[in-house]
C-alpha positions as CSV (number, residue, x, y, z in Angstrom):
1,M,83.5,-20.7,-106.6
2,K,84.7,-19.4,-103.2
3,C,82.5,-18.4,-100.3
4,R,84.2,-17.5,-97.0
5,G,86.9,-20.0,-97.3
6,L,84.7,-22.6,-99.0
7,I,86.3,-23.5,-102.3
8,M,84.3,-25.6,-104.7
9,N,86.3,-27.3,-107.4
10,K,84.0,-28.1,-110.4
11,N,85.9,-31.2,-111.3
12,I,85.5,-32.6,-107.8
13,L,81.8,-31.8,-107.8
14,K,81.4,-33.5,-111.2
15,K,83.3,-36.5,-109.9
16,A,80.9,-36.8,-107.0
17,I,78.0,-36.6,-109.5
18,N,79.5,-39.3,-111.7
19,T,80.3,-41.5,-108.7
20,Y,77.0,-41.3,-106.9
21,G,74.6,-40.4,-109.7
22,E,72.5,-37.4,-110.5
23,E,69.3,-38.4,-108.7
24,P,71.1,-39.3,-105.4
25,Q,73.0,-36.0,-105.5
26,I,69.7,-34.1,-106.0
27,R,68.2,-36.0,-103.1
28,Q,71.3,-35.2,-101.0
29,C,70.7,-31.5,-101.7
30,M,67.2,-31.8,-100.5
31,E,68.4,-33.5,-97.3
32,E,71.0,-30.9,-96.7
33,C,68.4,-28.1,-97.2
34,A,66.3,-29.8,-94.5
35,E,69.2,-30.0,-92.2
36,L,69.9,-26.3,-92.7
37,I,66.3,-25.5,-91.9
38,S,66.5,-27.6,-88.8
39,A,69.7,-25.9,-87.6
40,I,68.2,-22.5,-88.1
41,V,65.1,-23.5,-86.2
42,D,67.2,-24.9,-83.4
43,Y,69.2,-21.7,-83.2
44,A,66.1,-19.5,-83.3
45,E,64.3,-21.4,-80.6
46,S,67.1,-21.7,-78.2
47,D,69.4,-19.4,-76.2
48,E,72.3,-20.7,-78.3
49,T,74.7,-18.0,-79.6
50,N,76.9,-20.4,-81.5
51,I,76.0,-20.6,-85.2
52,D,78.7,-23.1,-86.1
53,N,76.0,-25.7,-87.0
54,I,74.2,-23.3,-89.3
55,I,77.5,-22.5,-91.0
56,E,78.3,-26.2,-91.4
57,E,74.9,-27.0,-92.9
58,L,75.0,-23.9,-95.1
59,A,78.3,-25.2,-96.6
60,D,76.7,-28.5,-97.3
61,V,73.8,-26.8,-99.0
62,L,76.0,-24.6,-101.1
63,I,78.0,-27.6,-102.3
64,T,75.0,-29.7,-103.2
65,C,73.2,-26.8,-104.8
66,K,76.2,-26.2,-107.0
67,Q,76.0,-29.9,-108.0
68,V,72.4,-29.5,-108.9
69,E,73.3,-26.4,-110.9
70,I,76.0,-28.5,-112.8
71,I,73.4,-31.3,-113.4
72,S,70.8,-28.7,-114.6
73,N,73.3,-27.0,-116.9
74,D,74.2,-30.3,-118.4
75,Y,70.6,-30.9,-119.3
76,V,70.1,-27.4,-120.6
77,L,73.2,-27.7,-122.8
78,E,72.2,-31.2,-124.0
79,S,68.7,-30.0,-124.8
80,A,70.0,-27.0,-126.7
81,D,72.4,-29.3,-128.7
82,N,69.5,-31.6,-129.7
83,E,67.4,-28.6,-130.8
84,C,70.2,-27.4,-133.1
85,V,70.4,-30.6,-135.0
Protein backbone atom coordinates (compact mmCIF):
# COMPACT_ATOMS: atom_id res chain seq x y z
CA MET A 1 0.00 0.00 0.00
CA LYS A 2 1.30 3.46 -0.85
CA CYS A 3 -0.10 6.73 0.41
CA ARG A 4 1.74 9.96 -0.50
CA GLY A 5 5.17 8.45 -0.12
CA LEU A 6 4.20 6.15 2.73
CA ILE A 7 4.95 2.60 1.66
CA MET A 8 3.68 -0.21 3.85
CA ASN A 9 5.32 -3.59 3.42
CA LYS A 10 2.93 -6.29 4.59
CA ASN A 11 5.81 -8.53 5.69
CA ILE A 12 7.22 -5.77 7.90
CA LEU A 13 3.78 -5.09 9.37
CA LYS A 14 3.34 -8.81 10.11
CA LYS A 15 6.79 -8.92 11.69
CA ALA A 16 5.79 -6.10 14.06
CA ILE A 17 2.59 -7.97 14.93
CA ASN A 18 4.54 -11.16 15.60
CA THR A 19 7.20 -9.31 17.61
CA TYR A 20 4.93 -7.22 19.83
CA GLY A 21 1.72 -9.26 19.76
CA GLU A 22 -1.75 -8.64 18.41
CA GLU A 23 -3.29 -6.98 21.46
CA PRO A 24 -0.41 -4.52 21.98
CA GLN A 25 -0.58 -3.50 18.31
CA ILE A 26 -4.34 -2.95 18.55
CA ARG A 27 -3.75 -0.80 21.65
CA GLN A 28 -1.01 1.06 19.77
CA CYS A 29 -3.53 1.82 17.03
CA MET A 30 -5.89 3.25 19.62
CA GLU A 31 -3.10 5.43 21.02
CA GLU A 32 -2.11 6.65 17.55
CA CYS A 33 -5.74 7.57 16.80
CA ALA A 34 -5.86 9.60 20.01
CA GLU A 35 -2.62 11.37 19.08
CA LEU A 36 -4.05 12.22 15.64
CA ILE A 37 -7.18 13.65 17.24
CA SER A 38 -5.02 15.72 19.59
CA ALA A 39 -2.91 17.01 16.68
CA ILE A 40 -6.04 18.00 14.76
CA VAL A 41 -7.51 19.77 17.79
CA ASP A 42 -4.23 21.61 18.40
CA TYR A 43 -4.16 22.70 14.77
CA ALA A 44 -7.79 23.80 14.75
CA GLU A 45 -7.51 25.76 18.00
CA SER A 46 -4.32 27.63 17.17
CA ASP A 47 -3.03 30.03 14.60
CA GLU A 48 -0.68 27.28 13.43
CA THR A 49 -0.46 26.84 9.68
CA ASN A 50 1.99 23.94 9.73
CA ILE A 51 0.21 20.59 9.49
CA ASP A 52 3.37 18.46 9.74
CA ASN A 53 2.29 17.02 13.10
CA ILE A 54 -1.07 15.99 11.64
CA ILE A 55 0.67 14.32 8.71
CA GLU A 56 3.07 12.48 11.02
CA GLU A 57 0.25 11.25 13.26
CA LEU A 58 -1.85 10.30 10.23
CA ALA A 59 1.01 8.12 8.94
CA ASP A 60 1.17 6.35 12.32
CA VAL A 61 -2.61 5.80 12.25
CA LEU A 62 -2.52 4.41 8.72
CA ILE A 63 0.27 1.99 9.63
CA THR A 64 -1.37 0.73 12.80
CA CYS A 65 -4.81 0.51 11.15
CA LYS A 66 -3.25 -1.65 8.43
CA GLN A 67 -1.89 -3.91 11.18
CA VAL A 68 -5.36 -4.17 12.72
CA GLU A 69 -6.71 -5.04 9.26
CA ILE A 70 -4.10 -7.80 8.93
CA ILE A 71 -4.97 -9.12 12.40
CA SER A 72 -8.71 -9.00 11.61
CA ASN A 73 -8.29 -10.74 8.28
CA ASP A 74 -6.27 -13.49 9.95
CA TYR A 75 -9.18 -14.11 12.33
CA VAL A 76 -11.74 -14.00 9.53
CA LEU A 77 -9.74 -16.49 7.47
CA GLU A 78 -9.13 -18.72 10.48
CA SER A 79 -12.83 -18.67 11.35
CA ALA A 80 -13.82 -19.45 7.77
CA ASP A 81 -11.36 -22.36 7.66
CA ASN A 82 -12.84 -23.80 10.87
CA GLU A 83 -16.40 -23.54 9.49
CA CYS A 84 -15.46 -25.49 6.37
CA VAL A 85 -14.19 -28.48 8.34
